[in-house]
C-alpha positions in Angstrom: 24.9 17.8 -17.4 22.2 15.7 -19.0 20.6 12.7 -17.3 19.5 9.7 -19.3 16.1 8.3 -18.4 17.6 4.9 -17.5 19.9 6.5 -14.9 16.9 7.8 -12.9 16.0 5.7 -9.9 13.1 3.3 -10.5 11.4 4.5 -7.4 10.6 8.0 -8.6 8.0 6.7 -11.0 4.4 6.1 -10.0 3.7 2.4 -9.3 0.5 0.5 -9.4 0.5 -1.2 -6.1 -1.8 -4.2 -5.5 -4.0 -2.6 -2.8 -6.1 -5.7 -2.6 -3.0 -7.7 -1.6 -1.9 -5.1 0.8 -5.2 -5.2 2.7 -5.3 -9.0 2.5 -1.8 -9.1 4.1 -2.8 -6.8 6.9 -5.9 -8.9 7.6 -3.9 -12.1 7.5 -1.6 -10.7 10.2 -4.5 -10.1 12.6 -6.0 -6.6 11.9 -9.6 -6.6 10.7 -10.9 -4.5 7.9 -12.8 -2.5 10.5 -9.5 -2.1 12.4 -7.8 -0.7 9.3 -10.7 1.8 8.8 -10.5 3.0 12.4 -6.7 3.2 12.2 -6.8 5.4 9.1 -9.9 7.3 9.9 -11.8 6.2 6.8 -15.1 4.4 6.4 -15.3 0.6 6.3 -16.7 0.8 2.8 -13.5 2.7 1.7 -11.4 -0.2 3.0 -13.7 -2.6 1.1 -13.1 -0.7 -2.1 -9.3 -1.0 -1.6 -9.8 -4.7 -0.9 -11.4 -5.0 -4.3 -8.5 -3.2 -5.9 -9.4 0.5 -5.9 -6.5 2.9 -5.5 -6.4 5.1 -2.4 -5.5 8.7 -2.5 -1.8 9.2 -2.0 -2.0 10.2 1.6 -4.1 7.1 2.5 -2.0 4.9 0.3 1.1 6.0 2.2 -0.7 5.5 5.5 -1.9 2.1 4.4 1.7 1.1 3.5 2.8 2.2 7.0 0.1 0.1 8.6 1.2 -2.8 6.4 4.9 -2.3 7.4 4.0 -2.2 11.1 1.6 -5.1 11.0 3.3 -7.4 8.5 6.9 -6.3 8.7 9.0 -3.9 6.6 10.5 -6.7 4.5 7.0 -7.8 3.2 6.1 -4.2 2.5 9.3 -3.7 0.5 8.5 -6.9 -1.4 5.0 -5.8 -2.2 6.1 -2.3 -3.4 8.9 -4.0 -5.4 6.3 -6.2 -7.1 4.3 -3.1 -8.2 4.3 -2.4 -11.9 
């Protein structure tokens, strides 16, 4: 059985998530950048790099999306991931 590329679910491909928007959403819903850094166990400067558009490592990206979902709601998180290229 062969699988054509257009049959594969879109979600298996890497996406370029707008990490700056993710951190902005979280801060607009009441969590400070310092709070994000404490929650994830990273330095404040790391969160600032994400705020400027740097891409976190996969494990921190997943954790940041979880914080986003818990802080902003799962619907907005799904929307942001869906917007990713």
